[in-house]
Backbone as XML, in Angstrom:
<?xml version="1.0"?>
<chain id="A" units="angstrom">
  <residue number="1" name="MET">
    <atom name="N" x="-6.023" y="76.601" z="22.690"/>
    <atom name="CA" x="-5.688" y="75.501" z="23.117"/>
    <atom name="C" x="-5.678" y="74.303" z="21.939"/>
  </residue>
  <residue number="2" name="TYR">
    <atom name="N" x="-4.933" y="73.606" z="22.144"/>
    <atom name="CA" x="-4.606" y="72.559" z="20.935"/>
    <atom name="C" x="-5.553" y="71.211" z="20.951"/>
  </residue>
  <residue number="3" name="ILE">
    <atom name="N" x="-5.634" y="71.175" z="19.818"/>
    <atom name="CA" x="-6.062" y="69.340" z="19.788"/>
    <atom name="C" x="-5.789" y="68.997" z="18.503"/>
  </residue>
  <residue number="4" name="TYR">
    <atom name="N" x="-4.908" y="67.953" z="18.793"/>
    <atom name="CA" x="-4.107" y="67.109" z="17.727"/>
    <atom name="C" x="-4.588" y="65.526" z="17.306"/>
  </residue>
  <residue number="5" name="PRO">
    <atom name="N" x="-4.494" y="65.670" z="16.596"/>
    <atom name="CA" x="-5.164" y="64.125" z="15.930"/>
    <atom name="C" x="-4.451" y="62.794" z="16.626"/>
  </residue>
  <residue number="6" name="ASP">
    <atom name="N" x="-5.075" y="61.705" z="16.864"/>
    <atom name="CA" x="-4.830" y="60.445" z="17.319"/>
    <atom name="C" x="-3.486" y="60.094" z="16.784"/>
  </residue>
  <residue number="7" name="ASN">
    <atom name="N" x="-3.290" y="60.148" z="15.420"/>
    <atom name="CA" x="-2.041" y="59.780" z="15.144"/>
    <atom name="C" x="-1.396" y="60.964" z="14.422"/>
  </residue>
  <residue number="8" name="LEU">
    <atom name="N" x="-0.055" y="61.458" z="14.490"/>
    <atom name="CA" x="0.339" y="62.231" z="13.909"/>
    <atom name="C" x="1.687" y="62.288" z="13.222"/>
  </residue>
  <residue number="9" name="LYS">
    <atom name="N" x="1.226" y="60.813" z="12.982"/>
    <atom name="CA" x="1.895" y="60.621" z="11.341"/>
    <atom name="C" x="1.187" y="60.666" z="10.646"/>
  </residue>
  <residue number="10" name="SER">
    <atom name="N" x="-0.263" y="61.216" z="10.345"/>
    <atom name="CA" x="-1.343" y="60.736" z="9.218"/>
    <atom name="C" x="-0.955" y="61.915" z="8.411"/>
  </residue>
  <residue number="11" name="SER">
    <atom name="N" x="-1.676" y="61.985" z="6.924"/>
    <atom name="CA" x="-0.890" y="63.042" z="5.955"/>
    <atom name="C" x="-2.042" y="64.208" z="6.610"/>
  </residue>
  <residue number="12" name="PRO">
    <atom name="N" x="-1.942" y="65.496" z="6.146"/>
    <atom name="CA" x="-2.900" y="66.713" z="6.683"/>
    <atom name="C" x="-3.641" y="66.622" z="5.145"/>
  </residue>
  <residue number="13" name="THR">
    <atom name="N" x="-5.503" y="66.421" z="5.899"/>
    <atom name="CA" x="-6.198" y="66.878" z="5.040"/>
    <atom name="C" x="-7.301" y="68.041" z="4.883"/>
  </residue>
  <residue number="14" name="LEU">
    <atom name="N" x="-7.743" y="67.737" z="3.763"/>
    <atom name="CA" x="-9.064" y="69.297" z="3.975"/>
    <atom name="C" x="-9.999" y="68.810" z="3.530"/>
  </residue>
  <residue number="15" name="TRP">
    <atom name="N" x="-11.315" y="69.416" z="4.375"/>
    <atom name="CA" x="-12.189" y="68.501" z="4.067"/>
    <atom name="C" x="-11.886" y="66.648" z="3.958"/>
  </residue>
  <residue number="16" name="LEU">
    <atom name="N" x="-12.571" y="66.100" z="2.568"/>
    <atom name="CA" x="-12.272" y="64.999" z="2.275"/>
    <atom name="C" x="-11.184" y="64.450" z="1.430"/>
  </residue>
  <residue number="17" name="TRP">
    <atom name="N" x="-10.199" y="65.544" z="1.518"/>
    <atom name="CA" x="-9.199" y="64.931" z="0.904"/>
    <atom name="C" x="-7.560" y="65.296" z="1.015"/>
  </residue>
  <residue number="18" name="ARG">
    <atom name="N" x="-6.527" y="64.405" z="0.886"/>
    <atom name="CA" x="-5.336" y="64.616" z="1.313"/>
    <atom name="C" x="-4.936" y="66.602" z="0.711"/>
  </residue>
  <residue number="19" name="LEU">
    <atom name="N" x="-4.070" y="66.938" z="1.162"/>
    <atom name="CA" x="-3.611" y="68.312" z="0.671"/>
    <atom name="C" x="-2.956" y="68.075" z="-1.025"/>
  </residue>
  <residue number="20" name="LYS">
    <atom name="N" x="-2.260" y="67.102" z="-0.651"/>
    <atom name="CA" x="-1.692" y="66.421" z="-2.194"/>
    <atom name="C" x="-2.854" y="66.134" z="-3.416"/>
  </residue>
  <residue number="21" name="ASP">
    <atom name="N" x="-3.697" y="65.431" z="-2.857"/>
    <atom name="CA" x="-4.491" y="65.230" z="-3.889"/>
    <atom name="C" x="-5.610" y="66.565" z="-4.313"/>
  </residue>
  <residue number="22" name="MET">
    <atom name="N" x="-5.871" y="67.513" z="-3.382"/>
    <atom name="CA" x="-6.318" y="68.170" z="-3.312"/>
    <atom name="C" x="-6.152" y="69.336" z="-4.578"/>
  </residue>
  <residue number="23" name="THR">
    <atom name="N" x="-4.211" y="69.265" z="-4.182"/>
    <atom name="CA" x="-3.612" y="70.317" z="-5.153"/>
    <atom name="C" x="-3.343" y="69.935" z="-6.577"/>
  </residue>
  <residue number="24" name="ILE">
    <atom name="N" x="-3.177" y="68.447" z="-6.645"/>
    <atom name="CA" x="-3.634" y="68.065" z="-8.261"/>
    <atom name="C" x="-4.803" y="67.927" z="-8.878"/>
  </residue>
  <residue number="25" name="GLY">
    <atom name="N" x="-6.047" y="67.918" z="-8.013"/>
    <atom name="CA" x="-7.262" y="68.020" z="-8.753"/>
    <atom name="C" x="-7.692" y="69.395" z="-8.752"/>
  </residue>
  <residue number="26" name="GLY">
    <atom name="N" x="-7.199" y="70.351" z="-8.457"/>
    <atom name="CA" x="-7.361" y="71.995" z="-8.310"/>
    <atom name="C" x="-6.665" y="72.052" z="-9.800"/>
  </residue>
  <residue number="27" name="LEU">
    <atom name="N" x="-5.555" y="71.868" z="-9.738"/>
    <atom name="CA" x="-4.839" y="72.036" z="-10.966"/>
    <atom name="C" x="-5.721" y="71.392" z="-12.618"/>
  </residue>
  <residue number="28" name="LEU">
    <atom name="N" x="-5.730" y="69.658" z="-11.927"/>
    <atom name="CA" x="-6.421" y="69.607" z="-13.255"/>
    <atom name="C" x="-7.492" y="70.492" z="-13.601"/>
  </residue>
  <residue number="29" name="ALA">
    <atom name="N" x="-8.770" y="70.789" z="-12.567"/>
    <atom name="CA" x="-10.033" y="71.066" z="-12.762"/>
    <atom name="C" x="-9.565" y="72.402" z="-13.139"/>
  </residue>
  <residue number="30" name="VAL">
    <atom name="N" x="-8.634" y="73.114" z="-12.998"/>
    <atom name="CA" x="-8.301" y="74.407" z="-13.605"/>
    <atom name="C" x="-8.008" y="74.471" z="-15.352"/>
  </residue>
  <residue number="31" name="PHE">
    <atom name="N" x="-6.933" y="73.254" z="-15.161"/>
    <atom name="CA" x="-6.437" y="73.252" z="-16.781"/>
    <atom name="C" x="-7.853" y="72.928" z="-17.547"/>
  </residue>
  <residue number="32" name="GLY">
    <atom name="N" x="-8.733" y="72.111" z="-17.013"/>
    <atom name="CA" x="-9.779" y="71.164" z="-17.444"/>
    <atom name="C" x="-10.730" y="72.297" z="-17.795"/>
  </residue>
  <residue number="33" name="VAL">
    <atom name="N" x="-11.108" y="73.696" z="-16.950"/>
    <atom name="CA" x="-11.627" y="74.553" z="-17.488"/>
    <atom name="C" x="-10.765" y="75.390" z="-18.472"/>
  </residue>
  <residue number="34" name="ALA">
    <atom name="N" x="-10.054" y="75.828" z="-18.534"/>
    <atom name="CA" x="-9.100" y="76.445" z="-19.607"/>
    <atom name="C" x="-9.533" y="75.525" z="-20.901"/>
  </residue>
  <residue number="35" name="MET">
    <atom name="N" x="-9.424" y="74.094" z="-21.192"/>
    <atom name="CA" x="-9.483" y="73.418" z="-22.133"/>
    <atom name="C" x="-11.383" y="73.473" z="-22.562"/>
  </residue>
  <residue number="36" name="LEU">
    <atom name="N" x="-12.046" y="73.420" z="-21.739"/>
    <atom name="CA" x="-13.633" y="73.605" z="-21.891"/>
    <atom name="C" x="-13.733" y="74.942" z="-23.123"/>
  </residue>
  <residue number="37" name="ALA">
    <atom name="N" x="-13.026" y="76.214" z="-22.133"/>
    <atom name="CA" x="-12.759" y="77.128" z="-22.980"/>
    <atom name="C" x="-12.200" y="77.409" z="-24.150"/>
  </residue>
  <residue number="38" name="GLN">
    <atom name="N" x="-10.916" y="77.062" z="-24.210"/>
    <atom name="CA" x="-10.302" y="76.957" z="-25.709"/>
    <atom name="C" x="-11.292" y="76.087" z="-26.843"/>
  </residue>
  <residue number="39" name="PHE">
    <atom name="N" x="-10.901" y="74.898" z="-25.972"/>
    <atom name="CA" x="-11.367" y="73.767" z="-27.260"/>
    <atom name="C" x="-13.468" y="72.949" z="-27.758"/>
  </residue>
  <residue number="40" name="LYS">
    <atom name="N" x="-13.754" y="73.422" z="-26.643"/>
    <atom name="CA" x="-14.804" y="73.118" z="-25.940"/>
    <atom name="C" x="-15.087" y="71.843" z="-25.934"/>
  </residue>
  <residue number="41" name="THR">
    <atom name="N" x="-14.174" y="70.998" z="-25.426"/>
    <atom name="CA" x="-14.011" y="69.693" z="-24.688"/>
    <atom name="C" x="-13.810" y="69.505" z="-23.098"/>
  </residue>
  <residue number="42" name="LEU">
    <atom name="N" x="-14.450" y="68.577" z="-22.707"/>
    <atom name="CA" x="-14.971" y="68.415" z="-21.024"/>
    <atom name="C" x="-13.830" y="67.049" z="-20.723"/>
  </residue>
  <residue number="43" name="LEU">
    <atom name="N" x="-12.955" y="66.727" z="-22.004"/>
    <atom name="CA" x="-12.295" y="65.609" z="-21.620"/>
    <atom name="C" x="-11.357" y="65.932" z="-19.960"/>
  </residue>
  <residue number="44" name="PHE">
    <atom name="N" x="-10.707" y="66.693" z="-19.804"/>
    <atom name="CA" x="-9.449" y="67.225" z="-18.895"/>
    <atom name="C" x="-10.868" y="67.374" z="-17.589"/>
  </residue>
  <residue number="45" name="ALA">
    <atom name="N" x="-11.439" y="68.212" z="-17.311"/>
    <atom name="CA" x="-12.535" y="68.198" z="-16.939"/>
    <atom name="C" x="-13.295" y="67.158" z="-16.211"/>
  </residue>
  <residue number="46" name="ALA">
    <atom name="N" x="-13.570" y="66.087" z="-17.049"/>
    <atom name="CA" x="-13.940" y="64.820" z="-16.495"/>
    <atom name="C" x="-13.267" y="64.039" z="-15.704"/>
  </residue>
  <residue number="47" name="ILE">
    <atom name="N" x="-11.572" y="64.032" z="-16.008"/>
    <atom name="CA" x="-10.275" y="63.082" z="-15.068"/>
    <atom name="C" x="-10.593" y="64.123" z="-14.057"/>
  </residue>
  <residue number="48" name="ALA">
    <atom name="N" x="-10.351" y="65.809" z="-14.090"/>
    <atom name="CA" x="-10.151" y="66.061" z="-12.570"/>
    <atom name="C" x="-11.604" y="65.994" z="-11.963"/>
  </residue>
  <residue number="49" name="ALA">
    <atom name="N" x="-12.393" y="65.331" z="-11.968"/>
    <atom name="CA" x="-13.878" y="64.698" z="-11.178"/>
    <atom name="C" x="-13.836" y="63.623" z="-11.406"/>
  </residue>
  <residue number="50" name="MET">
    <atom name="N" x="-13.016" y="62.739" z="-12.181"/>
    <atom name="CA" x="-13.066" y="61.628" z="-11.473"/>
    <atom name="C" x="-11.820" y="60.985" z="-10.948"/>
  </residue>
  <residue number="51" name="TYR">
    <atom name="N" x="-10.876" y="61.846" z="-10.882"/>
    <atom name="CA" x="-9.559" y="61.767" z="-10.103"/>
    <atom name="C" x="-9.830" y="62.478" z="-8.445"/>
  </residue>
  <residue number="52" name="LEU">
    <atom name="N" x="-10.402" y="63.135" z="-8.438"/>
    <atom name="CA" x="-11.113" y="64.415" z="-6.913"/>
    <atom name="C" x="-12.257" y="63.062" z="-6.567"/>
  </residue>
  <residue number="53" name="PHE">
    <atom name="N" x="-13.156" y="62.032" z="-7.507"/>
    <atom name="CA" x="-14.107" y="61.110" z="-6.692"/>
    <atom name="C" x="-13.036" y="60.254" z="-6.102"/>
  </residue>
  <residue number="54" name="LEU">
    <atom name="N" x="-12.237" y="59.627" z="-6.795"/>
    <atom name="CA" x="-11.185" y="58.620" z="-6.402"/>
    <atom name="C" x="-10.878" y="58.865" z="-5.399"/>
  </residue>
  <residue number="55" name="THR">
    <atom name="N" x="-9.871" y="60.003" z="-5.252"/>
    <atom name="CA" x="-8.896" y="59.899" z="-3.979"/>
    <atom name="C" x="-10.026" y="60.313" z="-2.691"/>
  </residue>
  <residue number="56" name="ILE">
    <atom name="N" x="-11.163" y="60.603" z="-2.261"/>
    <atom name="CA" x="-12.065" y="60.802" z="-1.294"/>
    <atom name="C" x="-11.614" y="60.052" z="-0.222"/>
  </residue>
  <residue number="57" name="CYS">
    <atom name="N" x="-10.876" y="60.462" z="0.934"/>
    <atom name="CA" x="-10.506" y="59.433" z="2.087"/>
    <atom name="C" x="-11.534" y="59.623" z="3.167"/>
  </residue>
  <residue number="58" name="PHE">
    <atom name="N" x="-11.801" y="58.000" z="3.454"/>
    <atom name="CA" x="-12.416" y="58.341" z="4.932"/>
    <atom name="C" x="-11.316" y="57.166" z="5.520"/>
  </residue>
  <residue number="59" name="ASP">
    <atom name="N" x="-10.987" y="58.104" z="6.413"/>
    <atom name="CA" x="-10.361" y="57.135" z="7.481"/>
    <atom name="C" x="-8.664" y="56.421" z="7.071"/>
  </residue>
  <residue number="60" name="GLU">
    <atom name="N" x="-7.955" y="57.373" z="6.361"/>
    <atom name="CA" x="-6.807" y="57.397" z="5.886"/>
    <atom name="C" x="-6.878" y="56.317" z="4.922"/>
  </residue>
  <residue number="61" name="ALA">
    <atom name="N" x="-8.308" y="56.032" z="3.899"/>
    <atom name="CA" x="-7.854" y="54.882" z="3.087"/>
    <atom name="C" x="-8.926" y="55.434" z="2.165"/>
  </residue>
  <residue number="62" name="CYS">
    <atom name="N" x="-8.640" y="55.193" z="0.680"/>
    <atom name="CA" x="-8.946" y="55.785" z="-0.498"/>
    <atom name="C" x="-9.290" y="55.046" z="-1.264"/>
  </residue>
  <residue number="63" name="ILE">
    <atom name="N" x="-9.941" y="55.515" z="-2.537"/>
    <atom name="CA" x="-10.601" y="54.062" z="-3.484"/>
    <atom name="C" x="-9.427" y="53.970" z="-4.441"/>
  </residue>
  <residue number="64" name="LEU">
    <atom name="N" x="-8.466" y="55.255" z="-4.568"/>
    <atom name="CA" x="-7.651" y="55.117" z="-5.571"/>
    <atom name="C" x="-6.093" y="54.539" z="-5.073"/>
  </residue>
  <residue number="65" name="ASP">
    <atom name="N" x="-5.929" y="54.370" z="-3.150"/>
    <atom name="CA" x="-4.814" y="53.626" z="-2.879"/>
    <atom name="C" x="-5.217" y="52.197" z="-3.067"/>
  </residue>
  <residue number="66" name="PHE">
    <atom name="N" x="-6.772" y="51.473" z="-2.619"/>
    <atom name="CA" x="-7.056" y="50.431" z="-2.821"/>
    <atom name="C" x="-6.690" y="49.927" z="-4.508"/>
  </residue>
  <residue number="67" name="LEU">
    <atom name="N" x="-7.333" y="50.927" z="-5.469"/>
    <atom name="CA" x="-6.806" y="50.107" z="-6.989"/>
    <atom name="C" x="-5.270" y="49.980" z="-7.158"/>
  </residue>
  <residue number="68" name="ARG">
    <atom name="N" x="-4.792" y="50.817" z="-6.400"/>
    <atom name="CA" x="-3.544" y="50.618" z="-6.676"/>
    <atom name="C" x="-2.571" y="49.530" z="-6.372"/>
  </residue>
  <residue number="69" name="LYS">
    <atom name="N" x="-3.004" y="49.178" z="-5.006"/>
    <atom name="CA" x="-2.556" y="48.214" z="-4.258"/>
    <atom name="C" x="-3.087" y="46.638" z="-5.038"/>
  </residue>
  <residue number="70" name="ALA">
    <atom name="N" x="-4.782" y="46.661" z="-5.168"/>
    <atom name="CA" x="-5.283" y="46.048" z="-6.318"/>
    <atom name="C" x="-4.594" y="45.210" z="-7.378"/>
  </residue>
  <residue number="71" name="GLY">
    <atom name="N" x="-4.170" y="46.543" z="-8.147"/>
    <atom name="CA" x="-3.237" y="46.222" z="-9.298"/>
    <atom name="C" x="-1.793" y="45.639" z="-9.325"/>
  </residue>
  <residue number="72" name="ILE">
    <atom name="N" x="-1.037" y="46.292" z="-8.117"/>
    <atom name="CA" x="-0.082" y="45.870" z="-7.915"/>
    <atom name="C" x="0.035" y="44.059" z="-7.263"/>
  </residue>
  <residue number="73" name="TYR">
    <atom name="N" x="-0.696" y="43.737" z="-6.818"/>
    <atom name="CA" x="-1.400" y="42.592" z="-6.173"/>
    <atom name="C" x="-1.400" y="41.182" z="-7.320"/>
  </residue>
  <residue number="74" name="PHE">
    <atom name="N" x="-2.461" y="41.884" z="-8.527"/>
    <atom name="CA" x="-2.799" y="41.084" z="-9.567"/>
    <atom name="C" x="-2.189" y="41.083" z="-10.867"/>
  </residue>
  <residue number="75" name="ILE">
    <atom name="N" x="-1.639" y="42.501" z="-10.812"/>
    <atom name="CA" x="-0.837" y="42.380" z="-12.024"/>
    <atom name="C" x="1.029" y="42.126" z="-12.113"/>
  </residue>
  <residue number="76" name="GLY">
    <atom name="N" x="1.056" y="43.221" z="-10.777"/>
    <atom name="CA" x="2.996" y="43.637" z="-11.118"/>
    <atom name="C" x="3.736" y="42.725" z="-10.202"/>
  </residue>
  <residue number="77" name="LYS">
    <atom name="N" x="3.187" y="41.739" z="-8.877"/>
    <atom name="CA" x="3.986" y="40.955" z="-7.959"/>
    <atom name="C" x="3.349" y="39.705" z="-9.280"/>
  </residue>
  <residue number="78" name="SER">
    <atom name="N" x="4.148" y="38.492" z="-8.951"/>
    <atom name="CA" x="4.011" y="37.213" z="-9.104"/>
    <atom name="C" x="3.363" y="36.748" z="-8.397"/>
  </residue>
  <residue number="79" name="GLN">
    <atom name="N" x="2.332" y="35.592" z="-9.023"/>
    <atom name="CA" x="1.950" y="34.770" z="-7.530"/>
    <atom name="C" x="2.254" y="33.298" z="-7.973"/>
  </residue>
  <residue number="80" name="LEU">
    <atom name="N" x="2.534" y="32.725" z="-6.529"/>
    <atom name="CA" x="2.970" y="31.525" z="-6.432"/>
    <atom name="C" x="1.859" y="30.480" z="-6.133"/>
  </residue>
  <residue number="81" name="TYR">
    <atom name="N" x="1.077" y="29.401" z="-6.729"/>
    <atom name="CA" x="0.268" y="29.015" z="-6.017"/>
    <atom name="C" x="0.965" y="27.304" z="-5.771"/>
  </residue>
  <residue number="82" name="ARG">
    <atom name="N" x="0.429" y="26.976" z="-4.706"/>
    <atom name="CA" x="1.301" y="25.299" z="-4.197"/>
    <atom name="C" x="-0.034" y="24.524" z="-4.326"/>
  </residue>
  <residue number="83" name="TRP">
    <atom name="N" x="0.110" y="23.496" z="-4.766"/>
    <atom name="CA" x="-0.613" y="22.062" z="-5.127"/>
    <atom name="C" x="-0.839" y="21.448" z="-4.072"/>
  </residue>
  <residue number="84" name="GLY">
    <atom name="N" x="-1.500" y="20.392" z="-3.755"/>
    <atom name="CA" x="-1.507" y="19.327" z="-2.800"/>
    <atom name="C" x="0.095" y="18.559" z="-2.593"/>
  </residue>
  <residue number="85" name="LYS">
    <atom name="N" x="-0.041" y="18.199" z="-3.862"/>
    <atom name="CA" x="1.414" y="17.243" z="-3.873"/>
    <atom name="C" x="2.369" y="17.839" z="-4.213"/>
  </residue>
  <residue number="86" name="TRP">
    <atom name="N" x="2.607" y="19.276" z="-4.279"/>
    <atom name="CA" x="4.190" y="19.681" z="-3.794"/>
    <atom name="C" x="3.997" y="19.560" z="-2.227"/>
  </residue>
  <residue number="87" name="GLU">
    <atom name="N" x="2.851" y="20.456" z="-1.532"/>
    <atom name="CA" x="3.164" y="20.032" z="-0.382"/>
    <atom name="C" x="3.403" y="18.624" z="0.288"/>
  </residue>
  <residue number="88" name="VAL">
    <atom name="N" x="2.915" y="17.618" z="0.013"/>
    <atom name="CA" x="3.455" y="16.424" z="0.211"/>
    <atom name="C" x="4.915" y="16.528" z="0.493"/>
  </residue>
  <residue number="89" name="GLY">
    <atom name="N" x="5.411" y="16.589" z="-0.731"/>
    <atom name="CA" x="6.737" y="16.353" z="-1.446"/>
    <atom name="C" x="7.771" y="17.059" z="-0.272"/>
  </residue>
  <residue number="90" name="ARG">
    <atom name="N" x="6.798" y="18.414" z="0.054"/>
    <atom name="CA" x="7.693" y="19.014" z="0.814"/>
    <atom name="C" x="8.352" y="19.036" z="2.141"/>
  </residue>
  <residue number="91" name="HIS">
    <atom name="N" x="6.918" y="18.199" z="2.906"/>
    <atom name="CA" x="7.082" y="17.738" z="4.194"/>
    <atom name="C" x="8.068" y="16.414" z="4.080"/>
  </residue>
  <residue number="92" name="LYS">
    <atom name="N" x="7.676" y="15.453" z="2.884"/>
    <atom name="CA" x="9.134" y="14.466" z="2.959"/>
    <atom name="C" x="10.171" y="15.370" z="3.336"/>
  </residue>
  <residue number="93" name="ALA">
    <atom name="N" x="10.712" y="16.104" z="2.683"/>
    <atom name="CA" x="11.891" y="16.819" z="2.413"/>
    <atom name="C" x="12.445" y="17.484" z="3.624"/>
  </residue>
  <residue number="94" name="ASP">
    <atom name="N" x="11.342" y="18.152" z="4.130"/>
    <atom name="CA" x="11.556" y="18.368" z="6.010"/>
    <atom name="C" x="12.088" y="17.611" z="7.099"/>
  </residue>
  <residue number="95" name="LYS">
    <atom name="N" x="11.075" y="16.503" z="6.705"/>
    <atom name="CA" x="11.440" y="15.413" z="7.791"/>
    <atom name="C" x="12.898" y="14.918" z="7.452"/>
  </residue>
  <residue number="96" name="LYS">
    <atom name="N" x="13.394" y="14.686" z="6.326"/>
    <atom name="CA" x="14.398" y="14.282" z="5.958"/>
    <atom name="C" x="15.614" y="15.167" z="6.794"/>
  </residue>
  <residue number="97" name="GLN">
    <atom name="N" x="15.761" y="15.905" z="5.915"/>
    <atom name="CA" x="16.154" y="17.548" z="6.800"/>
    <atom name="C" x="16.530" y="17.530" z="8.713"/>
  </residue>
  <residue number="98" name="LYS">
    <atom name="N" x="15.219" y="17.397" z="9.021"/>
    <atom name="CA" x="15.568" y="17.196" z="10.704"/>
    <atom name="C" x="16.456" y="15.638" z="11.180"/>
  </residue>
  <residue number="99" name="LYS">
    <atom name="N" x="16.685" y="14.903" z="10.268"/>
    <atom name="CA" x="17.016" y="13.538" z="10.715"/>
    <atom name="C" x="18.479" y="14.004" z="11.119"/>
  </residue>
</chain>
């Protein structure tokens, strides 16, 4: 007997992580352990732990995806602010085009 997920387009997960994130986090963890053994630094182990924490998925959403989208919205994409005076002028132009 096979049990299919509700959404067959969803990404494969293992426990709380997507498989891609689990692979990247595992490689970072192995690299962090090697750096700890050779150079006595916890930098890469901390990076691995932070990456794994940020990629915990609940209902196909994770903190890292939210941070990426927020960065694109606030930093990468230009914002257009429309003030009242501009809107009034726009409505007058729309009325002239309709005539």
